[in-house]
C-alpha positions as CSV (number, residue, x, y, z in Angstrom):
1,X,120.8,84.2,92.9
2,X,123.7,84.7,96.1
3,X,121.3,86.1,98.7
4,X,124.1,87.0,101.2
5,X,125.8,89.7,98.4
6,X,122.4,91.7,98.5
7,X,123.3,95.6,99.4
8,X,119.6,96.0,100.8
9,X,118.4,95.0,103.8
10,X,115.6,92.0,102.9
11,X,112.8,92.1,105.2
12,X,108.6,91.9,104.4
13,X,107.6,95.1,102.5
14,X,103.9,96.3,101.5
15,X,104.2,97.1,97.6
16,X,104.3,100.7,98.9
17,X,106.9,99.9,101.0
18,X,108.8,98.5,97.6
19,X,108.6,101.6,95.5
20,X,109.6,103.1,99.0
21,X,112.7,101.3,98.8
22,X,112.8,101.5,95.3
23,X,113.4,105.5,95.3
24,X,115.6,104.9,97.7
25,X,118.1,102.8,95.4
26,X,117.5,105.2,92.4
27,X,119.1,108.4,94.4
28,X,121.7,106.7,95.7
29,X,123.1,105.4,92.3
30,X,121.7,108.2,90.2
31,X,124.2,109.3,88.2
32,X,125.2,106.5,86.8
33,X,121.5,105.1,86.2
34,X,120.9,108.4,84.4
35,X,123.9,108.2,81.9
36,X,123.0,105.0,81.2
37,X,119.6,105.8,80.2
38,X,121.6,108.9,77.8
39,X,123.6,106.3,76.1
40,X,120.7,104.6,74.8
41,X,117.8,107.8,74.5
42,X,120.1,110.2,72.8
43,X,120.5,108.1,69.5
44,X,117.1,107.2,69.1
45,X,116.4,111.3,69.5
46,X,119.1,111.8,67.1
47,X,117.7,110.0,64.7
48,X,113.7,111.2,65.4
49,X,115.4,114.8,65.0
50,X,116.7,113.8,61.1
51,X,113.6,111.6,59.7
52,X,110.9,114.3,61.7
53,X,113.3,117.2,61.5
54,X,110.0,119.5,60.4
55,X,107.5,117.7,62.6
56,X,108.4,118.6,66.2
57,X,105.3,116.7,67.5
58,X,105.7,113.2,65.8
59,X,109.6,113.2,67.2
60,X,108.0,113.8,70.7
61,X,106.0,110.7,70.0
62,X,108.9,109.0,68.7
63,X,111.4,109.1,71.1
64,X,108.1,108.8,73.9
65,X,107.2,105.2,71.8
66,X,110.9,103.6,72.3
67,X,110.7,104.1,76.4
68,X,111.2,100.7,76.6
69,X,114.6,100.8,74.5
70,X,115.8,102.9,77.3
71,X,114.9,101.1,80.5
72,X,116.8,98.0,80.4
73,X,120.3,98.8,80.5
74,X,119.1,100.9,83.6
75,X,117.5,97.5,85.0
76,X,120.5,95.1,84.0
77,X,123.2,97.5,85.5
78,X,120.8,98.0,88.4
79,X,120.6,94.1,89.2
80,X,124.4,94.0,89.2
81,X,125.3,96.5,91.3
82,X,123.2,95.6,93.9
83,X,124.8,92.1,94.1
84,X,128.1,93.5,94.3
85,X,129.1,93.0,91.0
86,X,131.1,96.1,88.9
87,X,129.8,96.5,85.2
88,X,131.7,99.4,83.5
89,X,129.7,100.9,80.5
90,X,132.0,98.6,77.5
91,X,131.1,95.2,79.7
92,X,127.2,96.3,78.9
93,X,127.8,97.4,75.5
94,X,129.4,94.2,75.0
95,X,126.1,92.2,76.1
96,X,123.9,94.7,74.5
97,X,122.0,91.4,72.6
98,X,121.3,90.3,76.1
99,X,120.2,93.4,77.3
100,X,118.5,95.3,74.8
101,X,116.5,92.2,72.9
102,X,114.5,90.2,75.1
103,X,110.9,91.0,74.8
104,X,111.4,94.2,72.8
105,X,109.3,94.0,70.2
106,X,106.4,92.9,72.1
107,X,107.5,96.0,74.3
108,X,107.2,98.4,71.7
109,X,103.9,96.8,70.1
110,X,101.4,95.1,72.0
111,X,102.9,96.0,75.1
112,X,103.8,99.5,75.4
113,X,101.1,100.7,76.9
114,X,100.8,98.3,79.6
115,X,100.9,99.6,83.1
116,X,103.0,97.4,85.2
117,X,106.1,96.8,82.3
118,X,108.1,98.0,85.2
119,X,107.3,95.0,87.2
120,X,107.5,92.3,84.2
121,X,110.7,93.6,83.0
122,X,113.0,91.8,85.4
123,X,111.0,88.5,84.5
124,X,112.1,88.6,80.7
125,X,115.8,89.9,81.2
126,X,116.9,89.1,84.5
127,X,115.2,85.1,84.6
128,X,115.0,84.8,80.7
129,X,111.3,83.2,80.7
130,X,109.5,83.0,77.6
131,X,106.0,82.1,75.9
132,X,104.1,80.3,78.6
133,X,106.4,79.9,81.6
134,X,107.0,84.2,81.1
135,X,102.9,84.7,81.4
136,X,102.5,81.9,84.4
137,X,105.8,83.7,85.8
138,X,104.0,87.4,85.4
139,X,100.7,85.7,86.9
140,X,102.8,84.8,89.9
141,X,104.3,88.1,90.7
142,X,101.1,90.3,89.8
143,X,100.6,90.8,93.5
144,X,102.6,94.1,93.6
145,X,100.8,94.8,90.1
146,X,98.5,97.6,91.6
147,X,101.7,99.4,92.2
148,X,103.7,99.2,89.4
149,X,100.8,100.7,87.7
150,X,100.3,103.6,89.9
151,X,104.2,103.6,89.3
152,X,103.8,104.5,86.0
153,X,100.6,106.9,85.8
154,X,102.3,108.9,88.9
155,X,106.0,109.2,86.6
156,X,104.2,109.8,83.6
157,X,102.3,112.7,85.1
158,X,105.5,114.0,86.6
159,X,107.3,113.9,83.6
160,X,104.5,116.1,82.1
161,X,104.3,118.8,85.1
162,X,108.0,118.6,84.8
163,X,108.4,119.8,81.3
164,X,105.3,121.5,81.4
165,X,107.0,123.6,84.4
166,X,110.4,124.3,82.4
167,X,108.8,125.8,79.8
168,X,106.1,128.4,81.9
169,X,109.3,129.6,83.9
170,X,111.6,130.4,80.5
171,X,108.8,132.3,79.1
172,X,108.0,134.0,82.4
173,X,111.8,134.8,82.3
174,X,111.4,136.3,78.4
175,X,110.4,140.3,78.0
176,X,106.9,140.6,76.8
177,X,107.3,140.9,73.1
178,X,109.2,138.1,72.8
179,X,107.1,136.1,74.9
180,X,104.0,137.3,72.8
181,X,105.5,136.4,69.4
182,X,106.5,132.1,70.7
183,X,103.3,132.1,72.2
184,X,101.5,133.3,68.8
185,X,100.0,130.8,66.5
186,X,101.7,130.3,63.0
187,X,105.0,132.2,63.7
188,X,108.0,132.0,63.0
189,X,109.3,131.2,66.4
190,X,106.8,128.8,67.4
191,X,108.4,125.6,66.1
192,X,112.2,127.0,68.0
193,X,109.7,127.0,71.1
194,X,107.8,123.5,70.4
195,X,111.6,121.9,69.6
196,X,112.6,123.3,72.9
197,X,109.6,122.0,74.8
198,X,110.5,119.0,73.5
199,X,114.4,119.1,74.7
200,X,112.9,120.0,78.0
201,X,110.3,116.8,77.8
202,X,113.3,114.4,77.1
203,X,115.3,115.9,79.8
204,X,112.1,115.4,82.8
205,X,111.7,111.7,81.1
206,X,115.8,111.2,82.0
207,X,115.5,112.2,85.7
208,X,112.2,110.1,86.3
209,X,113.6,106.6,84.2
210,X,115.8,105.6,87.0
211,X,113.3,106.1,89.7
212,X,110.9,103.9,87.6
213,X,113.2,101.5,87.1
214,X,114.3,101.1,90.8
215,X,110.4,101.2,92.1
216,X,109.6,98.7,89.4
217,X,112.6,96.4,90.3
218,X,112.1,96.8,93.6
219,X,108.6,95.5,93.4
220,X,109.9,92.7,91.4
221,X,112.2,91.7,94.6
222,X,109.9,92.4,96.9
223,X,107.5,89.9,95.3
224,X,110.1,87.6,95.4
225,X,111.1,87.9,98.8
226,X,107.2,87.3,99.8
227,X,107.3,84.3,97.8
228,X,110.0,82.4,98.6
229,X,110.9,83.5,101.9
230,X,113.8,85.3,101.4
231,X,113.8,86.9,104.9
232,X,113.9,83.1,106.3
233,X,116.2,81.9,103.9
234,X,118.6,84.6,104.2
235,X,119.1,84.0,107.9
236,X,119.6,80.6,108.0
237,X,122.4,80.7,104.9
238,X,124.1,83.2,106.9
239,X,124.2,80.4,110.1
240,X,125.3,77.7,108.1
241,X,128.8,77.8,108.5
242,X,128.2,77.6,112.5
243,X,126.6,74.0,111.5
244,X,130.2,72.4,110.6
245,X,131.5,69.4,111.6
246,X,129.8,67.7,114.7
247,X,127.0,70.1,115.1
248,X,126.3,69.1,111.4
249,X,125.6,65.9,112.7
250,X,123.9,66.8,115.5
251,X,121.6,68.8,112.9
252,X,120.8,65.8,110.8
253,X,119.7,63.5,113.1
254,X,117.5,66.5,115.0
255,X,116.0,66.1,111.2
256,X,116.0,62.6,111.0
257,X,114.1,62.4,114.3
258,X,111.9,64.7,113.7
259,X,110.7,63.1,110.8
260,X,110.2,59.9,112.4
261,X,108.0,62.1,114.5
262,X,105.7,63.5,112.3
263,X,102.2,62.2,111.8
264,X,101.1,59.3,110.2
265,X,99.0,60.8,107.7
266,X,101.5,61.0,104.7
267,X,102.6,57.7,105.3
268,X,99.4,56.4,105.4
269,X,98.6,58.0,102.0
270,X,101.1,56.2,100.8
271,X,100.2,53.1,101.4
272,X,96.4,53.6,100.3
273,X,97.9,54.7,96.9
274,X,100.1,51.1,97.0
275,X,97.2,49.3,97.0
276,X,97.7,48.5,101.0
277,X,95.8,50.3,104.2
278,X,97.4,51.8,107.0
279,X,95.2,52.2,110.0
280,X,92.3,51.5,108.5
281,X,90.0,52.4,111.2
282,X,90.6,56.1,110.5
283,X,88.7,56.9,106.9
284,X,89.5,59.5,104.4
285,X,85.7,61.3,105.7
286,X,86.4,61.0,109.2
287,X,90.1,62.4,108.8
288,X,88.4,65.1,106.9
289,X,86.0,66.1,109.8
290,X,88.1,66.0,112.5
291,X,90.0,68.4,110.5
292,X,86.8,70.9,109.9
293,X,86.0,70.5,113.3
294,X,89.4,71.8,114.6
295,X,89.3,74.6,112.4
296,X,85.8,75.5,113.3
297,X,86.8,75.3,116.7
298,X,89.9,77.4,116.3
299,X,88.2,80.5,114.1
300,X,85.3,80.6,117.0
301,X,87.8,82.0,119.5
302,X,87.7,85.9,120.2
303,X,90.9,86.8,118.6
304,X,89.9,85.7,115.2
305,X,86.9,88.1,114.6
306,X,85.4,91.0,115.5
307,X,81.4,92.5,114.7
308,X,80.8,95.4,113.1
309,X,77.5,97.9,113.1
310,X,77.2,100.0,110.3
311,X,74.5,102.7,110.6
312,X,72.8,104.3,107.3
313,X,70.2,106.8,106.2
314,X,67.6,105.8,104.6
315,X,64.9,108.1,102.8
316,X,61.1,107.3,103.9
317,X,57.8,109.9,102.6
318,X,57.3,110.3,99.0
319,X,59.8,111.9,97.0
320,X,60.4,115.2,95.5
321,X,57.9,117.2,93.1
322,X,58.6,117.8,89.9
323,X,57.7,119.3,86.8
324,X,56.9,116.8,84.4
325,X,57.8,117.7,81.0
326,X,59.6,121.2,82.5
327,X,63.4,120.5,81.0
328,X,65.9,122.7,83.0
329,X,68.3,124.6,81.4
330,X,72.3,123.8,81.3
331,X,72.4,126.9,83.6
332,X,70.1,125.8,86.2
333,X,72.2,122.0,86.0
334,X,75.1,124.2,86.6
335,X,73.7,125.7,89.5
336,X,72.7,122.6,91.0
337,X,75.6,120.8,90.5
338,X,77.4,123.8,92.0
339,X,75.2,123.1,95.6
340,X,75.9,119.4,95.3
341,X,79.4,120.1,95.5
342,X,79.5,122.8,97.8
343,X,77.4,120.8,100.5
344,X,79.5,118.1,100.0
345,X,83.0,120.1,100.7
346,X,81.3,121.4,103.7
347,X,79.9,117.4,104.9
348,X,84.2,116.4,104.3
349,X,85.9,119.8,106.3
350,X,83.2,118.6,109.1
351,X,84.1,115.0,109.3
352,X,87.6,115.9,108.9
353,X,87.5,118.9,111.5
354,X,85.7,116.1,114.2
355,X,88.0,113.2,112.7
356,X,91.4,115.6,114.0
357,X,89.2,116.6,117.6
358,X,88.7,113.3,118.4
359,X,91.9,111.8,117.4
360,X,93.9,114.8,119.1
361,X,92.1,113.9,122.2
362,X,92.6,110.7,122.2
363,X,96.2,110.8,121.6
364,X,96.7,113.0,124.1
365,X,95.3,111.1,126.8
366,X,92.3,113.4,127.7
367,X,90.6,110.1,127.8
368,X,91.0,106.0,127.5
369,X,90.2,103.9,124.4
370,X,86.2,102.8,124.9
371,X,86.8,98.8,124.9
372,X,83.5,96.5,124.0
373,X,82.5,95.0,127.2
374,X,81.9,91.1,127.5
375,X,83.9,90.8,124.2
376,X,85.9,87.7,126.0
377,X,86.9,86.3,129.9
378,X,89.7,87.9,131.5
379,X,92.7,86.3,130.5
380,X,94.4,83.7,133.6
381,X,97.2,82.4,131.5
382,X,99.7,84.6,129.1
383,X,103.1,83.3,127.1
384,X,102.3,79.8,129.5
385,X,102.3,81.4,132.8
386,X,99.3,82.1,135.6
387,X,98.8,85.2,135.8
388,X,96.0,85.0,138.7
389,X,96.2,86.8,142.1
390,X,96.6,83.6,143.7
391,X,99.5,82.6,141.9
392,X,101.7,85.0,143.4
393,X,103.9,86.0,146.7
394,X,102.0,88.7,148.6
395,X,105.5,90.7,148.9
396,X,106.2,90.6,145.1
397,X,109.4,92.7,145.2
398,X,110.5,91.2,148.4
399,X,110.0,87.8,146.4
400,X,112.3,88.9,143.7
401,X,115.4,90.2,145.8
402,X,115.2,86.6,147.5
403,X,115.5,85.3,143.8
404,X,118.1,87.8,143.2
405,X,120.6,86.8,147.0
406,X,120.1,82.8,145.6
407,X,121.0,83.7,142.0
408,X,117.9,83.3,139.8
409,X,117.9,86.0,137.4
410,X,115.3,84.7,134.8
411,X,113.2,83.7,137.7
412,X,113.2,86.8,139.0
413,X,112.2,88.4,135.9
414,X,109.5,86.1,135.2
415,X,107.8,86.9,138.2
416,X,108.2,90.8,138.2
417,X,106.8,90.7,134.6
418,X,103.8,88.1,135.4
419,X,103.2,90.1,138.6
420,X,103.1,93.3,136.1
421,X,100.5,91.6,133.6
422,X,98.5,90.0,137.0
423,X,98.3,93.8,137.6
424,X,97.3,94.9,134.3
425,X,94.6,92.3,133.9
426,X,93.1,92.2,137.0
427,X,93.3,95.9,138.8
428,X,93.5,97.9,135.8
429,X,91.3,96.1,133.6
430,X,93.0,95.8,130.5
431,X,91.8,93.1,127.7
432,X,94.9,91.5,126.6
433,X,94.3,88.6,124.4
434,X,96.6,85.2,124.9
435,X,97.5,85.0,121.8
436,X,98.6,88.6,122.3
437,X,102.9,89.0,122.1
438,X,105.5,90.8,123.8
439,X,105.3,93.7,121.5
440,X,101.5,93.8,121.8
441,X,101.1,93.8,125.6
442,X,104.0,97.2,125.4
443,X,101.8,99.1,122.0
444,X,98.5,98.0,124.4
445,X,100.3,99.0,127.7
446,X,101.8,102.7,125.8
447,X,98.0,103.7,124.9
448,X,95.7,102.7,127.5
449,X,98.7,103.7,130.6
450,X,100.3,106.5,131.9
451,X,103.4,107.1,130.2
452,X,105.9,106.6,133.2
453,X,103.7,102.9,133.5
454,X,104.5,102.4,130.0
455,X,108.7,103.5,130.4
456,X,108.7,100.8,133.4
457,X,106.7,98.2,131.3
458,X,108.8,98.3,128.6
459,X,112.4,98.4,130.7
460,X,110.8,95.3,132.1
461,X,110.0,93.7,128.7
462,X,113.7,94.7,127.3
463,X,115.2,93.2,130.2
464,X,112.6,90.3,129.7
465,X,113.0,89.2,126.2
466,X,116.6,89.5,126.5
467,X,116.9,86.7,129.0
468,X,114.1,84.6,127.7
469,X,115.0,84.6,123.9
470,X,118.5,85.7,124.0
471,X,119.9,84.0,126.6
472,X,121.5,87.3,127.9
473,X,120.3,87.8,131.6
474,X,120.8,91.7,133.1
475,X,122.8,92.6,136.0
476,X,121.2,90.9,139.0
477,X,121.7,95.3,140.5
478,X,119.8,96.6,136.9
479,X,116.6,94.1,138.3
480,X,117.1,95.2,142.1
481,X,116.7,98.6,140.6
482,X,113.7,98.0,138.7
483,X,111.9,95.8,141.6
484,X,112.6,98.9,143.7
485,X,110.7,100.9,140.7
486,X,108.0,98.4,140.2
487,X,107.3,98.6,144.5
488,X,107.5,102.1,144.5
489,X,105.0,101.9,141.8
490,X,102.4,100.0,142.2
491,X,102.6,100.3,146.6
492,X,101.5,104.1,145.6
493,X,98.6,102.9,143.5
494,X,97.8,100.4,146.3
495,X,98.2,103.1,149.2
496,X,95.6,105.5,146.7
């Protein structure tokens, strides 16, 4: 699979984001997909009309049952088009065996009512797997099965809604006399209305099918991207042409050096398997115990867990009195159920209103988020840089200007960024975990600090990340302007 030719952006997505991507693809190529669906569905619909010419209901069931026959052509065309390959109708018809026959009998019999057909169709058609290999592959790809099931449910319901809506719209536009005749049982016009409803249903299926196939195929691609790390593989493939010639030799040398510096655990296992001993003093139980202790120590850190307290109501005292042997009538049961639903709706509305009020106040800045005291100690280092007050100069802005005069832009930005983190942690009492990234720090500042300070911190974070990771230091004038704004901001807070 040539991932470089993939026409969509490869990144880690949730199954629901994968469905959204599939719908975008279906909208982009809707007309070709819609036409391909009609090429396979029209012959089946015509045959059903001939066979069941007197039974519109059975004709509709036959057309619906053969839906797995209409979808492979859409999937095959879409799989080629996403990788930049143009496929004409003539070329597609020449490969009809490869397109339509894989697992067609199973899809029309045993797995016809399967809710995850859209996700597993590419396994048989595109990967060509059969038997136990296909079942094993389907089990691995089943991580997005819930989204695929709900895709089937929602698309089926939308087909019914569109068909029923079209029938109701048409009948509402007819005169009253003709409308009553259409809905009268055993009238001579009723079969015509039934055939018309079947036509609307066929049209609804054709409109939904491109979204169903594209959504399932997008779930399949998203699952493979997660399992095979396409979002990491693709950048490396794009970087490969840069490492030609001498750069390739340097890369091989680095790889050999990394292999020589690997832990001796693998060598110990290989030697032990051949009957020899390597570092016999380190036995298997001792090594496992050391690993468990290290894992336990890491998981004991506050950043890996949190405590949650739940409250619930428990009835005390005797239960409600009932009259033994007295049966409730149907109307009394209906009244009880109606009262219960009424109170449930009232409670739900009150909870929704309270949540909306709290959300509005919290995000409107009227009161800060409540933080649990004593969860963890104040951080003393972030990103490997000390942020204690005694590690900073008295005049941060002046020190930054001095570093800029010596053309040390990186050191100037590092000092300014470190001083800002120290102010937030020590003076503003913000809780920033030592494992936080620059992006997480920016999000915390945006949530807990005023908008002007969050904007200043955002500018500083952008300059620092470009300088530290992209090796693109900004101009000294921009850093000096930022240092001036920084001094005005925190000097005014100090005076206040």
